[in-house]
N, C-alpha and C positions, 0 to 999 in steps of 0.2 A: 113858409113851411118847407122843410127839407124832406124829401121822399126817403123812407126807410125800406130797403129791401131784405128778405130773408136769406141768410147764408147758413151753409153747413160744412163742417170739415171732416174729412175722413182719411184714412190711412191704410197702406197694404205694404207688406214688407217686399223688399226687392232681393230675391236671392235665386238659386238655381232653378228653383219651382215655382218662379213667378209666371203668372199668365196675366196679360193685360184686361182690366176691367172694361166693360162695354163701353164707358163713357171716355177712356183714355184715347187720346190721339196717337194713332198708330205710327206717326212720323216721330214721336217723341223718342230720343235716344235709347231709353231704357227699354220701350215698348216694342221697338223696331226688332230689337235682338231676340224678343222673345217669340218669334215666328218661324214657322218652317219645320222642316225635319231635323234640322240641326239645333234646334232652340235651346236645348239643355246644355250642350257643349258650348254654344255661343255664351250662354250666360256664366257657365264655370269659367271661361277662359277671360271674360271681361272682369269678373269678380276677382280673378287670381292677378290681372293686371293691375287692378286698383290696390290690392293689398301689397304687392310686390313694391309699386311706386311709393306708397306710404311709408314702407319700412327703409326705402332708399333715402328718403327726406329726412325722417326720424331716426337719426343714425345713434343720438346719444344714448347710453345705457342700452344698448340694443345690438350687441356683439355678433349675434347670428342672423340679424335682419329679419326676424320673425315674431318679435315682440308684440306687434300689432295687426289687427285687421279690422276693416271698415264694415260697420253694419248700415245698410241703406233702408230708407222708409220712403215710400212715395207718398206725399201729402197732397191732397185734392182740395180745393175749395169750390163750391158750387153756389150759385145764386138763383133765387126766384125773385123777378121783377114784378110778377103780375100778382102775388099773393095768392096764387091757386094751388100752391103745392108742386109746381112744375119747374123743377130745377134744371139749370143749364151748367156745364161745366166752365168755371170762370177761369181758374188757373190750376197747374199741376207742377210739381217740382220735387226734388229729391232733398231729404235731411239726412245728413250723416251722422254716425255715432262712431266712436273709436273704442274697440275692445282692446284692453291692454291685458293680455294673457299673463303678465309677471304679477300683476296686483289683482287681477280677477275683476277689476272695475271696468264699467262701461261710461265713457266720457261723452258728454254732449258735443255734438259737431255744429254744422252750419245748415242752415235750410237755404234754398235757392238752388245753386247747382245748374242742374239741366231743366231750365224753366221753359214752360210750354202753355199756349193758349190758343183756343179755337178762333177767338176773335183776332188774334194777332194773324192767324192764318188768313182769315177774312182780309184783313188790310193788306198784307203782302202779297197774297197769291190770286186774289180776286178782285178787291177794289182797285188796286194799283195797275194791274193788267188790263182792266176795263177802261179805267180813265186815260191810259196812255195808249189806247189802241189806235192805230194809224196816225199818230202824232210824229211829228219829225223830231221832237225833243222830249227827253223824258222830264217830267215834272210831278209833283205831288198835289193832290186836291187840296183846297183851305180846310183847315181844322183836322188835317190828317194825323191820326193817332190820339185825338182828344178823348175819344169815348173809351179806348183801351186805358188810357193814362189813368182817368177817373175811375174806371172799374178796378184797376189794380190797387189804387189807394184805398178804395172802398172797402175791398176785400180784406186787405191789411188791416183796416182800423175797425173791422167787425169785431164784436164780443167774442164769437165763435173762434176767430183766429188768435185774438189777443191772449185768449184764456191758454194758449199754448206756453206763453212767456218767453217766445223765441227773441234772440238778438235780431237786428234788422238783417234781412237776406243779403246774400252775395251771390250774385249770377255770374258765371263764368262762360264766355262763349270765344269762338274764334274771331281773330281779327279779320276786318274786312279786306278783300282782295283787290277793292278799288282804292285802297289808300297806302300811303308810304309812310313808315315808321322810323324812327331815328333813336339810336341807343343814347342814353344818357350816363351819367357818372354815378346816378343815384342807384344803391343796391340795398335791398331789404334782405334780411337774413334767410327769410323764407320764400317770399315772392319772388326774390331774385332781382336781376337788372331791370331797370324802369326804361321803357320806350315811350316817345310822345309822337304826336303826329298833329298838324296845324289845321286839319280840315276835317270835322267830325263826318261820318259816314250816316247814312239814312238811319241805320239801326242804333248808332249814339243819339240821334236826336229824336227818335221814337221813344227810346228808354227815358230820356230827360222828361218826356211828358209823364212817365211814371214816377218821377221824383228820383231818379237814379243819376248818378255820375259815373265817368269810368276814368280808369286808369289802366296802363298795359304793361305788364311784366313778363319776364321770361325766367322762370325758376331755372335753379342749378339742375343741370341735366336734361332740360327741355331743348327743343331745336328751333322754336319759333315763340314769339311772344303770345299771351293771351289777353282779351279784354276783361276786366275784372268790373262789373257794374254792382255799385253798392248805393245804399240810401244816402240822401243828401244831408242828413243829419248826422251820419255815422264818420267814423275815422277809419278807413280800410287798414291802415298800417298799425293801429294801436287799440283798437277795440275788440280785436280778436286774437285768441291765443295762438300759439304756434302749431298745436295739435289741430285746432279748428280749421287754420288755413291750409295745413297740409291734407285734411280730408278733401278740401275742395278741389286742391291741385290734382290730387291722386286720381280722384273720381273723374273729374273733367278731362285730364289727359287722355285717361284711357278711352273715353267716348271719342275725344277728337282725332286720335291715332286710328281709330276704327273708321269714322266717318270723313275725316280729312287728312288721310295718310300723306298727301301730296305736301301738305303743309307740316303736320306734327309728327310723322314718321318719316321725315326727309332723312336723307343721308348726310346732309350737310348742315351746320348751325347758323342762324340768323346772324348777319353781320352788322356792321355799323349802322347801315340802311337796309331796311328790309321792307319787301313788298310780297305777299303771300301769292301763290298761283295755283289754280287747281288743274293747270295743265302741265306742271313741273312733273318730269318723268324719273327722276333720280331719288326713289323713296321705296319703302319696305311695306309690305301688307301684314296685317295681323292674321291669326288664325281665328278670325271672326267673320262670318259670312254676312255680307251686307249689299243691299241692291239700292244705289243712290238715285237711280232713274225711278225706280218705284217710289221711293220716299218723295220726290218731287211732285209725281202724279197725286199721291195721296194728300200732300198739302193742298192741293188745288180742290180735290174732293171735300176735305174738311173744311175748307174755307167756305165752300158753297154750302156745306151743311150748316155752319155758324149762320149764314145769310139766311137760309131756308127757316131754321128753327130758333133763331134769337134775333138777329138784326131786323129783318122785315116783320114777323109777327109783333114785336113790340117797339116799332120804329118811333111810335108817338111817345111812349113812357119814356124811352131812352133819350129822345131829343129834349123832351120837358125837362128830365132830370139833368141832362148835360147843360141846360141853360139857366139851371138854378144857381143862385149866388151864394 
């Protein structure tokens, strides 16, 4: 028998009036900006950065660099594993839409972008820390990431999510600061120049259990490569339109410039060989307030919340489901 869990999908517009839902992870890129006394200005500045970058990349038939704007929607998928109507936040991410002010049309974009998950917080900020406490060498426990990987696939295969008719998600993250990347001669007209590395990071391996492959590209005008994670059944370079890819680049570059300016708002461009560093000091700051220390602390709190409200209460159900063939 295969266990069936209940799922539900809900959405919320991300704009200058956005306020995080109670179930949203506050460390999520878009939610973290919508806090504090400068919240509205933060959101306005971030959205303007996204629109400007989009028009910079979509230059054809766009002489004044103002033809397009990006509309963002937060898509959340919750799961009830006990059948009692008690839903827990499974995953949350951004969906892009492209507004063409010349034609008046709104064009479908890409779902994925800024991916977040409470269970991922638990794995990275609670489980790994506890497992490696007082150990001389960092290691990962057996089966690390298996539960999250199966949950991710289950939620995407749910009738509630499939009813949206989305193309496979594309997630865009920062490259790992623990890995070295090498520039290749392969260049995509939108994604830019491709970088490769020979040793996958812990995040790469974790996402592989979600059924995701990864390629690294540095778009024209960017200063460092990004990690693009996409479904193992998809073709990143051919399954998505130019405007779809640009919407993801514009959105995630804005967030990465805000959150990792040492890498993505650096004053020099990645060379033939590149290794990102958060201690690099030749970079510029954006006009968006952000507290990275607080974000790290919140990740631990959210991981513990997942442990208390999801992992421990449903341990037996989740373990049995994980062992199903």
